[in-house]
MARTI-98413 format. One line per 2 residues: number of its first residue (from 1); for each residue x, y, z of N, C-alpha, C, CB. Coordinates in nm, 2 decimals. Glycine has a CB too. Example, Ala and Ser with C-alpha at 12.3 -4.5 7.8 and 13.67 -1.06 7.14 Angstrom:
<rs>
1) 1.32 -0.57 0.78 1.23 -0.45 0.78 1.32 -0.33 0.78 1.13 -0.45 0.90 | 1.28 -0.22 0.71 1.37 -0.11 0.71 1.29 0.00 0.79 1.41 -0.06 0.57 .
</rs>
This chain:
<rs>
1) -12.19 -20.10 0.29 -12.15 -20.11 0.15 -12.06 -19.98 0.11 -12.27 -20.12 0.06 | -11.95 -20.00 0.05 -11.86 -19.89 0.01 -11.93 -19.81 -0.10 -11.73 -19.95 -0.04 .
3) -11.91 -19.69 -0.11 -11.96 -19.60 -0.21 -11.87 -19.58 -0.32 -12.00 -19.46 -0.14 | -11.93 -19.55 -0.44 -11.85 -19.52 -0.56 -11.81 -19.37 -0.55 -11.93 -19.55 -0.69 .
5) -11.70 -19.33 -0.60 -11.65 -19.20 -0.59 -11.56 -19.17 -0.71 -11.58 -19.17 -0.46 | -11.54 -19.04 -0.74 -11.44 -18.99 -0.83 -11.39 -18.86 -0.77 -11.50 -18.97 -0.98 .
7) -11.27 -18.83 -0.80 -11.20 -18.71 -0.76 -11.22 -18.60 -0.87 -11.06 -18.73 -0.71 | -11.27 -18.49 -0.84 -11.29 -18.38 -0.94 -11.18 -18.28 -0.91 -11.43 -18.32 -0.93 .
9) -11.11 -18.24 -1.02 -11.00 -18.14 -1.01 -11.04 -18.02 -1.10 -10.87 -18.20 -1.05 | -11.05 -17.90 -1.04 -11.07 -17.78 -1.12 -10.95 -17.75 -1.20 -11.12 -17.67 -1.03 .
11) -10.97 -17.70 -1.32 -10.86 -17.67 -1.42 -10.88 -17.55 -1.50 -10.83 -17.79 -1.51 | -10.78 -17.51 -1.57 -10.79 -17.41 -1.67 -10.79 -17.47 -1.81 -10.67 -17.30 -1.66 .
13) -10.74 -17.60 -1.82 -10.73 -17.67 -1.95 -10.75 -17.82 -1.92 -10.59 -17.64 -2.02 | -10.87 -17.86 -1.91 -10.90 -18.00 -1.86 -10.83 -18.11 -1.95 -11.05 -18.02 -1.87 .
15) -10.84 -18.10 -2.08 -10.78 -18.21 -2.16 -10.63 -18.22 -2.14 -10.81 -18.19 -2.30 | -10.56 -18.10 -2.13 -10.41 -18.11 -2.11 -10.38 -18.16 -1.97 -10.35 -17.96 -2.13 .
17) -10.45 -18.12 -1.87 -10.42 -18.17 -1.73 -10.45 -18.32 -1.72 -10.49 -18.09 -1.63 | -10.56 -18.36 -1.79 -10.60 -18.51 -1.79 -10.48 -18.59 -1.86 -10.73 -18.53 -1.87 .
19) -10.43 -18.53 -1.97 -10.32 -18.60 -2.04 -10.20 -18.62 -1.94 -10.27 -18.52 -2.16 | -10.16 -18.51 -1.87 -10.05 -18.51 -1.77 -10.08 -18.62 -1.67 -10.03 -18.38 -1.70 .
21) -10.20 -18.62 -1.60 -10.22 -18.71 -1.49 -10.24 -18.86 -1.54 -10.35 -18.67 -1.42 | -10.29 -18.87 -1.66 -10.30 -19.01 -1.72 -10.16 -19.07 -1.74 -10.38 -19.01 -1.86 .
23) -10.07 -18.98 -1.79 -9.93 -19.03 -1.81 -9.86 -19.05 -1.67 -9.85 -18.93 -1.89 | -9.88 -18.96 -1.58 -9.82 -18.97 -1.45 -9.86 -19.10 -1.37 -9.85 -18.85 -1.36 .
25) -9.99 -19.13 -1.38 -10.04 -19.24 -1.30 -10.05 -19.37 -1.39 -10.18 -19.21 -1.25 | -10.02 -19.36 -1.52 -10.04 -19.47 -1.61 -10.18 -19.51 -1.62 -9.94 -19.59 -1.57 .
27) -10.27 -19.41 -1.62 -10.41 -19.43 -1.64 -10.45 -19.41 -1.79 -10.50 -19.34 -1.55 | -10.57 -19.43 -1.82 -10.62 -19.41 -1.96 -10.71 -19.29 -1.96 -10.69 -19.54 -2.01 .
29) -10.69 -19.21 -2.06 -10.79 -19.10 -2.09 -10.92 -19.15 -2.14 -10.73 -18.99 -2.18 | -11.03 -19.12 -2.08 -11.16 -19.16 -2.12 -11.19 -19.11 -2.26 -11.27 -19.13 -2.02 .
31) -11.26 -19.19 -2.34 -11.30 -19.15 -2.48 -11.45 -19.14 -2.48 -11.24 -19.25 -2.58 | -11.50 -19.01 -2.47 -11.65 -19.00 -2.48 -11.70 -18.98 -2.62 -11.69 -18.88 -2.39 .
33) -11.62 -18.99 -2.72 -11.66 -18.96 -2.86 -11.78 -19.05 -2.91 -11.54 -18.99 -2.95 | -11.79 -19.18 -2.87 -11.91 -19.25 -2.92 -12.04 -19.19 -2.85 -11.90 -19.40 -2.88 .
35) -12.03 -19.15 -2.73 -12.15 -19.09 -2.66 -12.18 -18.95 -2.72 -12.12 -19.07 -2.51 | -12.08 -18.88 -2.75 -12.10 -18.74 -2.81 -12.16 -18.76 -2.95 -11.96 -18.67 -2.82 .
37) -12.12 -18.86 -3.03 -12.18 -18.88 -3.16 -12.33 -18.91 -3.14 -12.11 -18.99 -3.23 | -12.37 -18.99 -3.05 -12.51 -19.03 -3.03 -12.59 -18.90 -2.98 -12.52 -19.14 -2.92 .
39) -12.53 -18.83 -2.89 -12.60 -18.71 -2.84 -12.62 -18.60 -2.95 -12.53 -18.65 -2.72 | -12.52 -18.58 -3.03 -12.52 -18.49 -3.14 -12.63 -18.53 -3.24 -12.39 -18.47 -3.20 .
41) -12.62 -18.66 -3.27 -12.71 -18.72 -3.37 -12.86 -18.71 -3.33 -12.68 -18.86 -3.40 | -12.88 -18.72 -3.20 -13.02 -18.71 -3.15 -13.06 -18.57 -3.12 -13.03 -18.80 -3.02 .
43) -12.97 -18.48 -3.14 -13.01 -18.34 -3.11 -13.01 -18.30 -2.97 -13.14 -18.31 -3.17 | -12.95 -18.38 -2.88 -12.96 -18.35 -2.73 -12.85 -18.25 -2.69 -12.93 -18.48 -2.66 .
45) -12.74 -18.24 -2.77 -12.64 -18.13 -2.75 -12.61 -18.07 -2.88 -12.52 -18.19 -2.68 | -12.55 -17.95 -2.88 -12.51 -17.88 -3.00 -12.36 -17.89 -3.01 -12.56 -17.74 -3.00 .
47) -12.31 -17.84 -3.12 -12.16 -17.84 -3.15 -12.09 -17.75 -3.05 -12.14 -17.79 -3.29 | -12.16 -17.66 -2.99 -12.09 -17.57 -2.89 -12.05 -17.64 -2.76 -12.18 -17.45 -2.86 .
49) -12.11 -17.76 -2.74 -12.08 -17.84 -2.62 -11.96 -17.93 -2.64 -12.20 -17.92 -2.58 | -11.90 -17.93 -2.76 -11.80 -18.02 -2.80 -11.67 -17.95 -2.85 -11.85 -18.11 -2.92 .
51) -11.56 -18.02 -2.82 -11.43 -17.97 -2.87 -11.36 -18.09 -2.92 -11.35 -17.90 -2.75 | -11.24 -18.07 -2.98 -11.16 -18.18 -3.03 -11.03 -18.17 -2.95 -11.14 -18.17 -3.18 .
53) -10.98 -18.29 -2.91 -10.85 -18.30 -2.85 -10.78 -18.43 -2.89 -10.86 -18.29 -2.69 | -10.66 -18.41 -2.95 -10.58 -18.53 -2.99 -10.66 -18.62 -3.08 -10.53 -18.61 -2.87 .
55) -10.74 -18.56 -3.17 -10.81 -18.64 -3.27 -10.94 -18.70 -3.22 -10.73 -18.74 -3.32 | -10.98 -18.67 -3.10 -11.11 -18.72 -3.04 -11.20 -18.60 -3.01 -11.08 -18.80 -2.92 .
57) -11.33 -18.63 -3.02 -11.43 -18.54 -2.98 -11.45 -18.55 -2.83 -11.57 -18.55 -3.05 | -11.45 -18.44 -2.76 -11.46 -18.44 -2.61 -11.57 -18.34 -2.57 -11.33 -18.41 -2.54 .
59) -11.62 -18.35 -2.45 -11.71 -18.25 -2.40 -11.62 -18.12 -2.37 -11.79 -18.29 -2.28 | -11.66 -18.01 -2.42 -11.58 -17.89 -2.39 -11.57 -17.86 -2.24 -11.65 -17.76 -2.46 .
61) -11.44 -17.85 -2.20 -11.42 -17.81 -2.06 -11.41 -17.93 -1.97 -11.52 -17.72 -2.02 | -11.42 -18.05 -2.02 -11.42 -18.17 -1.93 -11.33 -18.28 -1.99 -11.56 -18.22 -1.91 .
63) -11.26 -18.35 -1.90 -11.19 -18.47 -1.94 -11.18 -18.57 -1.82 -11.05 -18.43 -2.00 | -11.18 -18.69 -1.85 -11.17 -18.79 -1.74 -11.06 -18.89 -1.77 -11.30 -18.86 -1.72 .
65) -11.00 -18.95 -1.66 -10.91 -19.06 -1.67 -10.95 -19.17 -1.58 -10.76 -19.01 -1.64 | -10.91 -19.29 -1.62 -10.95 -19.41 -1.53 -10.84 -19.51 -1.53 -11.08 -19.47 -1.59 .
67) -10.84 -19.59 -1.42 -10.74 -19.70 -1.41 -10.77 -19.80 -1.52 -10.76 -19.77 -1.27 | -10.66 -19.84 -1.59 -10.68 -19.93 -1.71 -10.74 -20.06 -1.68 -10.55 -19.95 -1.78 .
69) -10.73 -20.11 -1.56 -10.79 -20.24 -1.52 -10.93 -20.24 -1.47 -10.70 -20.31 -1.42 | -10.98 -20.12 -1.45 -11.12 -20.11 -1.40 -11.22 -20.11 -1.51 -11.13 -19.97 -1.32 .
71) -11.34 -20.16 -1.47 -11.45 -20.16 -1.58 -11.49 -20.02 -1.62 -11.57 -20.24 -1.52 | -11.55 -20.01 -1.74 -11.59 -19.89 -1.79 -11.71 -19.91 -1.89 -11.48 -19.81 -1.86 .
73) -11.79 -19.81 -1.91 -11.90 -19.82 -2.00 -11.85 -19.79 -2.14 -12.02 -19.72 -1.96 | -11.87 -19.89 -2.23 -11.82 -19.88 -2.36 -11.89 -19.77 -2.45 -11.82 -20.01 -2.43 .
75) -12.02 -19.74 -2.41 -12.09 -19.64 -2.48 -12.05 -19.50 -2.45 -12.24 -19.66 -2.46 | -12.03 -19.48 -2.32 -12.00 -19.34 -2.27 -11.85 -19.32 -2.25 -12.07 -19.31 -2.14 .
77) -11.77 -19.43 -2.24 -11.63 -19.42 -2.21 -11.60 -19.39 -2.06 -11.57 -19.31 -2.29 | -11.71 -19.38 -1.98 -11.69 -19.34 -1.84 -11.65 -19.46 -1.75 -11.82 -19.28 -1.78 .
79) -11.54 -19.44 -1.67 -11.50 -19.55 -1.59 -11.59 -19.57 -1.47 -11.36 -19.52 -1.54 | -11.59 -19.70 -1.42 -11.67 -19.74 -1.31 -11.58 -19.77 -1.19 -11.76 -19.85 -1.34 .
81) -11.46 -19.73 -1.18 -11.37 -19.76 -1.07 -11.29 -19.63 -1.04 -11.28 -19.87 -1.11 | -11.16 -19.65 -1.02 -11.07 -19.54 -0.99 -11.06 -19.44 -1.10 -10.92 -19.60 -0.95 .
83) -11.11 -19.32 -1.07 -11.13 -19.22 -1.18 -11.10 -19.08 -1.13 -11.27 -19.23 -1.23 | -11.05 -19.00 -1.21 -11.03 -18.86 -1.19 -11.10 -18.78 -1.30 -10.88 -18.81 -1.18 .
85) -11.18 -18.68 -1.27 -11.25 -18.60 -1.36 -11.19 -18.45 -1.35 -11.40 -18.60 -1.34 | -11.16 -18.39 -1.47 -11.11 -18.26 -1.47 -11.21 -18.17 -1.54 -10.97 -18.25 -1.56 .
87) -11.24 -18.05 -1.47 -11.34 -17.96 -1.52 -11.28 -17.82 -1.52 -11.47 -17.97 -1.44 | -11.30 -17.75 -1.63 -11.26 -17.61 -1.64 -11.34 -17.52 -1.56 -11.26 -17.56 -1.79 .
89) -11.28 -17.43 -1.49 -11.34 -17.32 -1.41 -11.28 -17.19 -1.45 -11.33 -17.35 -1.25 | -11.35 -17.08 -1.43 -11.30 -16.95 -1.47 -11.19 -16.89 -1.39 -11.41 -16.85 -1.48 .
91) -11.19 -16.93 -1.26 -11.09 -16.87 -1.17 -10.96 -16.95 -1.16 -11.15 -16.85 -1.03 | -10.85 -16.88 -1.14 -10.72 -16.94 -1.12 -10.71 -17.00 -0.98 -10.61 -16.84 -1.15 .
93) -10.62 -17.10 -0.97 -10.58 -17.15 -0.84 -10.50 -17.04 -0.76 -10.49 -17.28 -0.85 | -10.54 -17.02 -0.64 -10.48 -16.91 -0.56 -10.41 -16.95 -0.43 -10.58 -16.81 -0.53 .
95) -10.44 -17.06 -0.38 -10.39 -17.11 -0.25 -10.35 -17.25 -0.25 -10.48 -17.08 -0.13 | -10.28 -17.30 -0.15 -10.24 -17.44 -0.14 -10.36 -17.53 -0.14 -10.16 -17.46 -0.01 .
97) -10.34 -17.64 -0.21 -10.44 -17.75 -0.21 -10.48 -17.80 -0.07 -10.40 -17.87 -0.30 | -10.60 -17.83 -0.04 -10.64 -17.89 0.08 -10.65 -18.04 0.07 -10.78 -17.84 0.13 .
99) -10.64 -18.09 -0.05 -10.64 -18.23 -0.09 -10.54 -18.25 -0.20 -10.79 -18.28 -0.13 | -10.46 -18.35 -0.19 -10.36 -18.38 -0.30 -10.34 -18.53 -0.32 -10.23 -18.31 -0.27 .
101) -10.28 -18.56 -0.43 -10.25 -18.69 -0.48 -10.11 -18.73 -0.44 -10.27 -18.71 -0.63 | -10.08 -18.85 -0.38 -9.95 -18.90 -0.36 -9.92 -19.00 -0.47 -9.93 -18.96 -0.22 .
103) -9.81 -18.99 -0.54 -9.77 -19.08 -0.65 -9.66 -19.16 -0.59 -9.73 -19.01 -0.78 | -9.68 -19.29 -0.58 -9.58 -19.38 -0.53 -9.51 -19.46 -0.64 -9.65 -19.49 -0.43 .
105) -9.37 -19.45 -0.62 -9.29 -19.52 -0.72 -9.25 -19.66 -0.66 -9.17 -19.44 -0.75 | -9.17 -19.73 -0.74 -9.11 -19.85 -0.69 -9.02 -19.83 -0.58 -9.04 -19.93 -0.81 .
107) -9.00 -19.93 -0.49 -8.90 -19.91 -0.38 -8.77 -19.87 -0.43 -8.90 -20.04 -0.29 | -8.71 -19.77 -0.37 -8.58 -19.72 -0.42 -8.58 -19.64 -0.55 -8.48 -19.84 -0.43 .
109) -8.69 -19.62 -0.60 -8.70 -19.55 -0.74 -8.75 -19.41 -0.73 -8.79 -19.64 -0.82 | -8.74 -19.34 -0.62 -8.79 -19.21 -0.61 -8.73 -19.11 -0.71 -8.77 -19.15 -0.47 .
111) -8.60 -19.11 -0.73 -8.54 -19.02 -0.82 -8.59 -19.05 -0.97 -8.39 -19.02 -0.82 | -8.60 -19.17 -1.00 -8.65 -19.21 -1.14 -8.79 -19.16 -1.16 -8.64 -19.36 -1.16 .
113) -8.88 -19.18 -1.05 -9.02 -19.13 -1.06 -9.02 -18.98 -1.07 -9.09 -19.17 -0.93 | -8.94 -18.91 -0.99 -8.94 -18.76 -1.00 -8.89 -18.71 -1.14 -8.85 -18.70 -0.89 .
115) -8.79 -18.77 -1.19 -8.74 -18.74 -1.32 -8.85 -18.76 -1.43 -8.62 -18.82 -1.36 | -8.92 -18.87 -1.42 -9.03 -18.90 -1.52 -9.14 -18.80 -1.51 -9.09 -19.05 -1.49 .
117) -9.18 -18.76 -1.38 -9.28 -18.66 -1.36 -9.24 -18.52 -1.42 -9.32 -18.65 -1.22 | -9.11 -18.49 -1.39 -9.06 -18.36 -1.45 -9.06 -18.36 -1.60 -8.92 -18.34 -1.40 .
119) -9.03 -18.48 -1.66 -9.03 -18.48 -1.81 -9.18 -18.47 -1.86 -8.98 -18.62 -1.85 | -9.28 -18.50 -1.78 -9.42 -18.48 -1.82 -9.47 -18.34 -1.80 -9.51 -18.58 -1.74 .
121) -9.39 -18.26 -1.72 -9.43 -18.12 -1.70 -9.44 -18.08 -1.55 -9.55 -18.09 -1.77 | -9.42 -18.17 -1.46 -9.42 -18.13 -1.32 -9.29 -18.06 -1.28 -9.44 -18.26 -1.23 .
123) -9.30 -17.99 -1.17 -9.19 -17.92 -1.11 -9.17 -17.95 -0.96 -9.20 -17.77 -1.13 | -9.04 -17.96 -0.92 -9.02 -17.99 -0.78 -9.03 -17.86 -0.70 -8.87 -18.04 -0.76 .
125) -9.09 -17.87 -0.58 -9.10 -17.76 -0.49 -9.00 -17.77 -0.38 -9.25 -17.75 -0.43 | -9.01 -17.88 -0.31 -8.92 -17.90 -0.19 -8.91 -18.05 -0.16 -8.97 -17.82 -0.07 .
127) -8.80 -18.09 -0.10 -8.78 -18.22 -0.05 -8.82 -18.23 0.10 -8.63 -18.27 -0.07 | -8.89 -18.33 0.13 -8.93 -18.35 0.27 -8.85 -18.47 0.33 -9.09 -18.38 0.29 .
129) -8.77 -18.44 0.43 -8.69 -18.55 0.49 -8.75 -18.59 0.62 -8.54 -18.50 0.50 | -8.78 -18.72 0.64 -8.84 -18.77 0.76 -8.74 -18.86 0.83 -8.97 -18.84 0.74 .
131) -8.61 -18.84 0.81 -8.51 -18.92 0.88 -8.52 -19.07 0.84 -8.52 -18.90 1.03 | -8.53 -19.15 0.94 -8.54 -19.30 0.91 -8.66 -19.34 0.83 -8.53 -19.38 1.04 .
133) -8.77 -19.25 0.84 -8.89 -19.28 0.77 -8.88 -19.26 0.62 -9.01 -19.20 0.83 | -8.77 -19.19 0.58 -8.75 -19.17 0.44 -8.78 -19.03 0.40 -8.84 -19.26 0.36 .
135) -8.78 -19.00 0.27 -8.81 -18.87 0.22 -8.90 -18.88 0.09 -8.68 -18.79 0.19 | -8.95 -18.77 0.05 -9.03 -18.76 -0.07 -9.02 -18.61 -0.12 -9.18 -18.80 -0.04 .
137) -9.08 -18.59 -0.24 -9.07 -18.46 -0.30 -9.22 -18.41 -0.31 -9.01 -18.47 -0.44 | -9.23 -18.28 -0.27 -9.35 -18.21 -0.30 -9.33 -18.14 -0.43 -9.39 -18.10 -0.18 .
139) -9.43 -18.17 -0.52 -9.42 -18.12 -0.66 -9.55 -18.05 -0.70 -9.39 -18.24 -0.76 | -9.54 -17.98 -0.82 -9.66 -17.92 -0.88 -9.68 -17.98 -1.02 -9.64 -17.77 -0.89 .
141) -9.81 -18.00 -1.05 -9.85 -18.04 -1.18 -9.84 -17.92 -1.27 -9.99 -18.11 -1.19 | -9.87 -17.93 -1.40 -9.85 -17.82 -1.50 -9.94 -17.70 -1.46 -9.88 -17.86 -1.63 .
143) -10.05 -17.72 -1.39 -10.14 -17.60 -1.35 -10.11 -17.55 -1.21 -10.28 -17.64 -1.36 | -10.01 -17.61 -1.14 -9.97 -17.56 -1.01 -10.03 -17.63 -0.89 -10.00 -17.42 -1.00 .
145) -10.10 -17.74 -0.92 -10.16 -17.82 -0.81 -10.05 -17.90 -0.74 -10.27 -17.91 -0.86 | -10.04 -17.89 -0.61 -9.94 -17.97 -0.54 -9.97 -18.12 -0.53 -9.92 -17.91 -0.40 .
147) -9.87 -18.20 -0.53 -9.88 -18.34 -0.51 -9.75 -18.39 -0.46 -9.92 -18.42 -0.64 | -9.74 -18.51 -0.41 -9.62 -18.57 -0.35 -9.58 -18.69 -0.44 -9.64 -18.61 -0.21 .
149) -9.45 -18.69 -0.46 -9.38 -18.81 -0.52 -9.31 -18.88 -0.41 -9.28 -18.77 -0.64 | -9.36 -19.01 -0.38 -9.31 -19.08 -0.26 -9.23 -19.20 -0.31 -9.43 -19.13 -0.18 .
</rs>
């Protein structure tokens, strides 16, 4: 039986990086505000555990995104399929990623994909040319995490 999983990405600003990756992948930012309201109302968490981002209440230091076609829990907002979770950590990124995301565009649409990602805040690092196998761009997201546009 296949296991459920999510990819966790350490950040300095979880909500902002979640916004970038949601736009880049055309995913949806999870909305935990109904769950937060229930937890606050029941006294299970305090206001110090909560922040506001783009008019929604979120858990301070955390944000998730999910594929728009995958199932999700309507009470918590948590996705049950393809999902990325962003969590704030105190230390900065210091070395190359050992794991990265490849973003695939439409056939023949690499330059359009790269331009769209740059408009969202990504930067190009270098082009990789594999001759007849094609080429792609190594890029960085707004926090410096490497990924490839293919």
